[in-house]
C-alpha positions as CSV (number, residue, x, y, z in Angstrom):
1,M,72.8,114.1,102.7
2,N,72.6,111.5,105.3
3,A,74.2,111.4,108.9
4,M,77.0,109.2,107.4
5,H,77.9,111.5,104.6
6,A,77.6,114.4,107.1
7,A,80.3,112.3,109.4
8,A,82.7,111.9,106.4
9,A,82.4,115.6,105.6
10,Q,83.6,116.5,109.4
11,F,87.1,114.7,108.8
12,D,90.3,115.3,106.8
13,A,92.3,112.3,108.0
14,M,91.9,108.9,109.1
15,V,94.5,107.0,111.5
16,I,94.0,103.5,112.2
17,G,96.1,101.3,114.7
18,A,96.3,97.4,115.6
19,S,97.9,94.6,116.9
20,A,97.4,91.1,117.5
21,G,94.8,89.8,115.5
22,G,95.1,92.9,113.3
23,V,95.7,91.5,109.9
24,M,92.1,89.9,109.5
25,A,90.8,93.4,110.9
26,L,92.7,95.8,108.6
27,Q,91.2,93.5,105.7
28,A,87.4,93.7,106.9
29,L,88.1,97.4,107.6
30,L,89.9,98.4,104.5
31,S,87.7,96.4,102.3
32,S,84.7,98.6,103.5
33,L,86.6,102.1,102.1
34,P,84.8,103.7,99.6
35,A,86.8,104.5,96.5
36,D,85.8,108.2,96.5
37,L,87.0,108.3,100.2
38,P,87.6,112.0,100.8
39,M,90.6,112.0,102.6
40,P,93.8,109.9,103.5
41,V,94.0,107.1,105.8
42,L,97.2,105.8,107.5
43,V,97.7,102.6,109.5
44,V,100.0,101.2,111.9
45,L,99.9,97.7,112.7
46,H,102.5,96.4,115.2
47,L,105.1,94.3,113.0
48,P,108.3,92.2,113.3
49,R,111.2,94.8,112.9
50,D,113.7,92.5,111.0
51,R,111.4,91.6,108.3
52,T,110.0,92.7,104.8
53,S,106.7,93.4,105.3
54,H,103.7,92.3,102.3
55,L,101.1,94.2,104.4
56,A,100.7,96.9,101.7
57,E,100.7,94.5,98.8
58,L,98.2,92.0,101.0
59,M,95.8,95.0,101.8
60,D,96.0,96.6,98.1
61,A,94.5,93.5,96.7
62,R,91.5,93.9,99.1
63,C,90.8,97.7,98.7
64,A,89.0,100.1,96.4
65,L,91.7,102.3,97.0
66,P,95.6,102.3,96.8
67,V,97.5,101.1,99.3
68,R,101.1,101.6,99.7
69,E,103.8,101.3,102.3
70,A,105.4,104.9,103.5
71,E,108.4,106.6,102.8
72,D,109.9,109.4,104.6
73,K,108.6,112.8,103.4
74,Q,105.9,111.1,101.1
75,P,103.2,113.4,100.1
76,L,99.7,113.1,102.4
77,L,97.2,112.2,99.7
78,A,93.4,111.9,100.1
79,G,91.8,108.6,98.8
80,S,94.9,106.6,99.2
81,V,95.9,104.1,102.5
82,T,99.5,104.7,103.5
83,I,101.1,101.8,106.2
84,A,103.8,102.2,108.2
85,P,107.1,99.9,107.3
86,P,108.8,97.6,109.6
87,D,111.0,99.6,112.4
88,Y,109.9,103.0,111.5
89,H,107.4,105.2,113.6
90,L,105.2,106.7,110.9
91,L,104.6,110.5,112.0
92,V,102.2,113.3,110.1
93,E,104.5,115.9,109.9
94,T,102.1,118.5,108.0
95,R,98.6,118.7,106.6
96,D,100.7,117.6,103.6
97,S,103.4,115.4,104.1
98,L,104.2,112.5,106.5
99,A,107.6,111.1,108.1
100,L,109.7,108.3,109.2
101,S,111.3,108.2,112.3
102,M,113.9,106.0,113.9
103,D,113.1,107.3,117.7
104,A,113.1,104.6,120.3
105,P,110.2,101.8,120.4
106,V,107.2,102.7,122.4
107,L,106.3,100.0,124.3
108,F,108.3,97.8,122.7
109,S,106.8,98.4,119.4
110,R,108.1,100.1,116.1
111,P,106.2,101.3,114.3
112,A,103.6,102.0,117.3
113,I,100.3,103.4,117.2
114,D,101.3,106.2,119.7
115,P,103.4,108.5,117.5
116,L,101.2,108.4,114.7
117,F,97.8,109.4,116.5
118,E,99.6,112.1,118.3
119,S,101.1,113.5,115.7
120,A,98.3,113.4,113.6
121,A,96.2,114.8,116.7
122,D,98.6,117.6,116.6
123,V,98.2,118.6,112.6
124,F,94.8,117.7,112.3
125,G,92.8,118.6,115.6
126,Q,89.4,118.2,115.7
127,R,89.3,116.8,112.1
128,L,90.9,113.9,112.8
129,L,89.1,110.2,112.9
130,A,90.9,107.7,115.0
131,I,90.1,104.1,115.1
132,L,91.9,101.7,117.1
133,L,91.5,98.0,116.8
134,T,92.2,94.4,118.4
135,G,95.7,94.4,120.1
136,A,97.9,93.1,123.1
137,S,99.6,95.6,124.4
138,S,98.7,99.3,125.5
139,D,100.0,101.2,122.7
140,G,97.4,103.4,121.1
141,S,96.0,104.6,124.9
142,A,98.1,107.6,125.0
143,G,97.5,108.1,121.3
144,V,93.5,108.2,121.6
145,A,93.8,110.2,124.6
146,A,95.8,113.1,122.3
147,V,93.2,112.4,119.6
148,R,90.3,113.2,122.1
149,A,92.3,116.3,123.8
150,V,92.2,118.4,120.7
151,G,88.3,117.4,119.8
152,G,89.1,114.6,117.5
153,T,86.9,111.7,117.3
154,A,88.2,108.0,118.7
155,W,86.1,104.8,117.5
156,I,87.5,101.9,119.5
157,Q,86.3,98.2,118.6
158,R,84.5,96.4,121.2
159,P,87.0,94.3,123.3
160,D,84.6,91.5,123.4
161,D,84.7,91.4,119.7
162,A,88.5,92.0,119.2
163,A,90.9,89.0,118.9
164,S,92.6,90.2,121.4
165,P,91.2,92.5,123.4
166,L,93.8,94.2,125.7
167,M,94.7,96.9,123.7
168,P,90.8,98.5,123.2
169,A,90.3,97.7,126.6
170,S,93.2,99.6,127.9
171,A,92.4,102.8,125.7
172,L,88.8,102.9,127.0
173,A,90.1,102.7,130.4
174,Y,92.6,105.2,129.8
175,A,91.1,107.4,127.2
176,G,87.3,106.5,126.6
177,A,86.0,106.8,123.4
178,D,83.4,108.6,121.0
179,A,82.0,105.2,119.8
180,V,82.7,101.7,121.0
181,L,81.5,99.3,118.4
182,T,82.0,95.9,116.8
183,L,84.0,95.2,113.5
184,Q,81.3,95.0,111.7
185,A,79.4,98.2,112.9
186,I,82.9,100.0,112.3
187,C,82.8,98.4,108.7
188,S,79.2,100.0,108.1
189,R,80.0,103.3,108.9
190,L,83.1,103.7,106.7
191,E,81.1,101.9,103.7
192,A,78.9,105.3,104.0
193,F,82.1,108.2,103.8
194,H,81.5,109.2,100.3
195,P,81.8,113.1,100.0
């Protein structure tokens, strides 16, 4: 078992957050996931609240795993990617189910990254991998801190590699990271995440 296979085995779930510049980054990242990924992947990308999103369809065409928009009380399934819909926070309710929330926006965003990362940290603890990508707000900083506080692992895109460096830089300053990587380096690590 090589180091990345061993790394994949230590996680039960992956959460990903992105904002400005995030569509391109997510396309690259999700297309690098292996078809036999042994964990669920949950994604928040800041979206306009007042229009329909085609993000799941766009990503599904590029990803070896099925990609869908989240529904309330949806089962949490390994080997799938679930994306937060516009105007709802995506939350991990239990190890087996998700919830959607109309709670107030966080840092002007709904969906926001912090609620996903924090709820996933509560459920998965040290078995969680959180990845924070490009963005133009400080959303994600508290979420990364929550993940690291319970022994989970946080990878943050290098600010100088991000289309918009504010979000990764803010999280690094606030919470630190277990790895600070280029998008390509993150993708390379994920490509080796087989069971």
